[in-house]
N, C-alpha and C positions, 0 to 999 in steps of 0.2 A: 616350506610355505611361509610367506611373510605374515606379519601381524594384520596387514590390510586385507590380505586374502582370507585369513581366518575370520575376521570380522564380517566380511562379505558373505562367507559361507554360513556363518551363524545367523546373519540377518535373513538370508534366503530360507534357512531352515525354520526360523520363527515365522516368517511369512507363510510358508507352506502349512505349518501347524495352525496358524491363526485361520487360514482359509478353511482348513478341514473342520475346525471347531465351529466356524460361522455356518457351515453347511448343515449342521445338525440343530441349530437354534431356530426357534419359531420367528416369524417375520417381525413381531413386535420387539423381540430381543435384538435382532439384527439392527432394527431402527435405533434402538438405544445405543448400541455399539457405534453405529454411524455417527450419532449425535455427539458421543464422547470423543470420537476421533476428530470430528470437526472442531470441537472445543479445544482439544490439544493442539491442532494445527493453527487455530487462531491465536493461541498463546505464543506459539513459535513466531508467527508473523508479527505479533505485537512486539515481541522482544527484538526482532530484527529491525523493525521500524524505529524503536526507541534507540537502538545502537546507531542507526543511520542519522537520526536527529542529533544525537550526542556528538557524532563525528562532524556533522555540519556546523554545530555550535562551536566546536573546537577550531575548525578551519576559519570560521568567521572571526572568532576571538584572535586567532593568530595574525589576522590582517592588521590588527592594531588601529582600527578605525575609531574615531570618536563616536560616542553614542549620539543618537539623534533625539531631538526633543519631541514632546507631544505635539507641538505646533507643526514641526516638520512632517510628522506622520500624518497629521490631519491634512496638510497641504497635498501630500502625495495621494491620499485617499480621494480627496476632492478632484484632483487632476485626473485620476483614473476614471472616476465617475463621469466627469465631463467628456472624456474621450469616448467612453462606452456609449453615453447618450448621443454623442454626435454620430457615431457609427450606426446606432439604431435608428436615428432620425434619417440618415441617408438610405438605409435599407427600406424603411417604412415609406419613404416618399418616392422610391424608385430611382434615386440618384445613384450614379455609379454605372455599373455594367448594364448595358441595354437601354439606358435612358435616352430619350429622344429618337428612338428607332421607329 
């Protein structure tokens, strides 16, 4: 038996034991266990998200691009806002698909 198979069997055994123990708990205790498991899962997800963000920063840094200024950021934000407002104005006035039908 490989180490991976042994780990899988151990995990399955723990899962079965956990289910058996949950079956004897009152509903309010099961709810507490559920909340705790949700908390643990969110911590794992946060860790994974932090790793992805760190990896993205590393890839961005590897590009060697010069930093952008606050003015350039503001220009990009304003351009995106103007584009969104133009799209919304087109939707609100009926321009585009179906106009003039």
